Each structure stands twice: as structure tokens, then as C-alpha cells.
N, C-alpha and C positions, 0 to 999 in steps of 0.2 A: 254133716253126715257124709261119709264117703260111700259111693255106690259104684257098681260095675254095670254099665249099660249093656243090655242084651239086644237092643235095636238102636238105630239112629233116632235121636230125639231132637227136634228142632230147638235151637237156642240153648241146648244143654250139652250135647256132644254126640260122638259117633259110636257105633257098635264096638263093644269090647274095650271101651275107654273107661278109666277110673276118674270120676269127677266128684266134686264136692257140691252138694245141694243142701237146701234148708231141710231140717228134720221132717217137718210136716209134709212137704212136697214129696220127699222120698218115701216116707212111711204111708201116707194116705193116697198117693197117686201112682208113682212109678213102680213100686214093689207089687201092690195089688193088681195092677194092670199087666204084670209080667214083662215090664220094660227094663227092670233092673234087679240086681241082687245087692245085699249089703256087702261091703268090701271087707270081710273078716278074713282070717288066715286061710280057712278052708276054701272059701270062694276065690281067693287070690290064687291058690294052687290050681283050682279048676279053670281059672281064666287062661292060663298058659295052654292047657289042653284044648279049650274052646277055640283059641286063636289058631292052634295047629290044625284042628279039624276044618275050620273055616278056610284056611289057606289051602288045604288039600282040595276042598270042594271047588275053590276058585281056580286052581290049577287044572282041574278036570274040565272046567268050563272054558278054559283058555281057547281051545280050538273053536268052540262055538262062537265066542266073541270075535275071534279072528275072521271067521266066515261072515259074520254080520258086518264087520268093518270092510271086508272085501266087496260085499254086496252093495254097500252104500257108496263105495268109491266112484267118483265121476257122476254121481246122480245129484239132481237139484230138487230140493223139496220146495213145494209151493204153498205159501200161507196166504189165505185171503183175509183182508182186513178192510174195514170201512175207513175211507180216507177223504180228506177235503181236496179242493182243487189244487192246492199248493203241494200236495204229496205227503202231507203230514197225516198220520193215522190217528184215529180217535182211540186213546188208550195206548197200549203197547203190546207187543208180542210176548207171550209168557212161555215158560218151559212146558206147561200143561198143553198149550196149543201145539207145540212142537211134537210132544209125545203122541197126541191124538192124530196129528198129520202123518207121522211115521207109521202108525197103525193102519190108517186109511189108505195111504198111497203105496207103501212098500210092504204092508202086512207084517211089520216088525213090532213086537211088544217091548218097549223101552220104558223103564221107570223114569218118572219126571225128575227125580232127584239126580239122575245121571246126566241130564242135559245141562250143559254149561253154556249159557248165552253170552254174547259180547255185551258191552254196556247196553243200556236201554235202547230197544229197537222201536223208534217212534216215527220213522219215515219209510215210504215205499222205496224198495231197492234190494240189492243182493248183499247178504251177510254170510259170515262163517260161524258155525257153532262147534263145540267139542262135546263128544259123548264119552263120559268117564266109565267105560264098560269094565275095565280091568286096569291095574296100575301100569301094565305094559301095552295095553291096547286102548288108545285114545284117538279114534278117527275124527278127522275134521270134515264137516259136511256143509256144503253150501246150501243156503235156503234163500228163497226169493219172496219178498213181501209184495203182494200185488193188491191193487185197489179193487174192491168188489163193486 
């Protein structure tokens, strides 16, 4: 079954993408939850209009994203983690922790899915992450993992 996603769905696809899923998954979960539409002719025509509207909304928010990027420039985010004596932390730093730290330290609301971490962060030290706010605005932010 071909469907049009109305939101990002983990392990399926991104918003406004046409994907093929199993019939039961589409009919019994995605469509009733309001996450997708059947990809018929009518909905495919609506898809182009939905993409244009979304793009217009994102362009309006471009200045807002640019302001956030400028505010975060040259700032260091501090993440506390439990660590052993050798500097290895127990577990790893996740994008949820980064999102929460941005809210607490800089009072910025950033969706966890927009946080792109480097490979697994498993030691105390300084790292760089990327925020995918907009296709043209992707600020790099330094964050420091400190032992608690």
C-alpha cells in the first residue's frame, strides 16, 4: 500500500514522503492515527499543495531560526553524566539530554529530532553537534560532557 506521510514516522519516512507500507500497518495504524493518507490521485494532487504551504511556513520561520543560531554561536553547552575514574561515562549522551539541556541552560525549545550528535558520546570531553533547524540554517554547537 502506498501512503503519504503527514508527519515524520520513525523507521518509515519523513513528512510529505510517499512510502510503501504493509496494508495492515497503513490501514490499522497510520491512517487512523492521522499520520498518513492513502496515495491516490486526489491526495497526490493535495500533496504538492501541502509541500508548498509547509515550505512557505518554514521560510517565514527562517529569521527565527537564524536568531536562534546567532544566539547559540560561541556558547558551550554543559552536560553532566556519571563517569568512572578513567573518564568513560556510564551509558551515552542522547539527543533527548541535549534538548533538555538547551531548554534549561539557554531557554531554547528544540525538538530532539533536530539534534544531530556525532558518533556515540561515551567519554568526558568536548564535542560538536549540529542542529538541523532549517535546510539553510544548521548551526554547530560545542558541548562539554562533565563528570558528576
